[in-house]
N, C-alpha and C positions, 0 to 999 in steps of 0.2 A: 486630097487623098493620096497616099503614097503609091509608088509605081507598082508594087507587087500585087498580084491578084490573090484573093483569099480562096483557099480550098474548101472553106466551110461556108455553108449557108446558115448564118446565125439567126437566132430567134430574137429580133430586135424589139426593144421597148415592151417587154412583158411587164404588166402593171399589177398593182394591188399588193405590195409587200405587206406582210402581216403586221398587225399593230405591235406585236412583241418585238419586232425587229426594226422599229422606227429609228431613224437617226436624225438628230437636229443639225441643221446647216451651221457651218462654222460662222463665227462672228467676224471673220476676216473681211476687210472692205473689198468691194468690187475693184477689179483691175481697171485702170483708166484707159479710155480709148485713145489711140493715136490720131492725129489730125487726118482728115480725109479730104479728097480733092474738092468736094463741093460743100456748100453750107448745109447744116443739119436742119431737118424739118421740125415743125412744132410737134407737140404731144400727139400720139396716135389717137385716132377716133374709132368709134364702133363701126360696124359693118356699113358699107356704102355701096350704092349701085354703080358708081362711077368706076370706070377702068382706071387703074393707077397711071398717072402721067409721068412718074419718076420712080427710080429705084429706091429701095430701102437705104436709109442713111444712118450713120452712127452719131449720137450726141456725146457730149463730154462725159456723161455718167456711164456710158456703155463700155463693154470690154473690148479692148483693142484687137484687131486681127492678129493671128499668130501667137496670142498670149498662151503662156504655159502656167497653169495653176496647180496648186497642191490639192490633193483629194480633200474635200470638205470646204474648199473655197467656192464662193458664188460668182458666176458669170452673169452679166446683165446684157441681154441681146434683144434686138428688134425682130419681130416676125410679121409676116403677112400670109393670110390663108384665104384661098378661094373656095366658095361653096358652089359647086356646079349646078346643083338643083335649084338654088335660089338665085344663081347668077349674081352673087354679091361677094364683096371682099371684106375681110376684117383685119385690122392691124392692132398690134399690142406690143408690150414689152414683157419678156419673161426673165425670171431668175432661175438659174440652173446650178444645182449642187450635185456633183458626182462623188459618192462615197468611195472609200478604199475598196479595191478589188479583193474579193474573197474567193476561196476555192472549196470544192467538195468533190467526192469521188464521182466520176462520170456515171457510175451505176445508179446514182440518185436521180439522174435526169429521166423524166417521164415522157411518154409519147407512143404513138403507134408505129413502132420501128420494126423492120425486118430483122432476121436473126443476125445477119452480118453487122448491121448498125448496133445492135445490142452488144455484140461481142466487142466492137470498137469502143463503145462507151465504157465497158467494164475495164478496159486497159488504159483509159485516159482520165483526164481531170476536167471538171467543169469550172469555168471562171465566170464570175458574175459581179456586177457593180450596181448597187442601188442608186437611183437618181431621183432627186426631188426637184420638181418644176413648180414655180410659183408665179402667180399673176402680179406683175410689178406695176402695170399701168392702171389697173383698177376698172377697166372697161370690160363688158361681158363679151367674150369671144371664145371660140374653140380653137386651140393652138395647132390643130393638125398633129401629125406624127413627126417629131424632130428626128433628124438623122444623126445617130450616134454610131460609131464604129470602134471596135476594139483593135488595138495595135499589138502585134506579136513579134516585132523585130523585122528584119529584112526578108524573112522567108514566109511569114504568115502562119496561120494555124496549121497543125499537122494532121487534122482529122476531117474527114468528110462523113457527115451523118445525113441519111435520107429520112426526112420527116420533120414535123414541127416539134421543137423541144420545149418542155416545161420543167420548171423546178419549183419545189415547195418554197413559198415565200415570194415567188415571182409569177403571179397569175397573169395570163394574157388578158388585156382589156383595151377597148377603144379609148382614144383621147376623150377628155370630159366635154360634155356639151356646154354651150354658152351659159345656160342657166345654172350649171354646176361650177363654172369658172367665171363668176360674175362680179368679183370684188378683189380689191388689192389684198394680197396675202393668201388667196385661195391656192390650194396645193393639189398637185397630181404626182403620185409616187409611181415610179416605173423601175425597170431593171433591164440591164443589158446582159445577155447570156451567150456564152460560146464554149466550145470544147476543144481542147488541144492537149499536147503532151507537156510533161513537166519541163522538158528541155526547150520548149517554145511557149512560155507562159504569156498570158495577156498582161501587159505592163502599163498600158495607157488607154485612155478613152478620149475620142475626138468628137467634137461637135462640128458639123459641116453644112448646116443650112446657110442660105444666103443671108447677109452678104459675105459671110466667112468662106463659104463654098459656093458652088454654082447652083443656080435655081433649076430645079427639075421641071421641065415643061411637058405637060400632057396635051393630047390632041384637043380635049375639050376646054382647055384653059385659054381664054382670049387675051390674057395680059401680054403686053409687049415683052420682048426678050431683053432683059436688063443685064445679061451676063457679062457684058463688057465692063460693067461697074462692079461685078461680084468676083468671087474666088479670091478674096483678099488674104486668106490664111485661116486655117482651122484653129479652134480653141482646143487645147490639150490639157487633160488632167493626168498627173502622174505622181 
């Protein structure tokens, strides 16, 4: 993630874009991964009780760290998710397509805002990018919430809004359960939303889950800290 701090608390991964606004992923081939220091693992398996003994690795079909893709191109990434209630892990491979960033007046953003925040929204612009995530490995698993961030240049977004933001066409929804995301090609449609000024537009979207970014460790997560193998470089769409 870049050095500047965002002034905005964005509403990340709002899901359920309406059917009338569906976008088909580009047919462009996935970007090939660069060699990594250790050998690639075999195909990922469904949930397992065992604590992982090694970090996530990239195979030759996966997108290389630091790749810059065009909007509409698909990234292929490995993921690992921990289920704290079941004390199990699931691994899989996702396809991610970020569509072109769109704009709408900030006054269109919905939420339980105070008067100051509503006034700010009326003076600014909402930026949003639809995202299509697909199950590429074919095993049944819930992918968790991927980490996407909008990039606004060196200064970050110009707006601070207090409250959860919603936009028609970007309904908030939890990641799909494993029984909904249980086959190759299963889709989850999401959206990244932020508000800024016209002089500081959102121009890029970054994906920063491990191994491209650092793994976020929570107190209840027993997995070893593999971050010395991670933070290899975010994937960016622009």
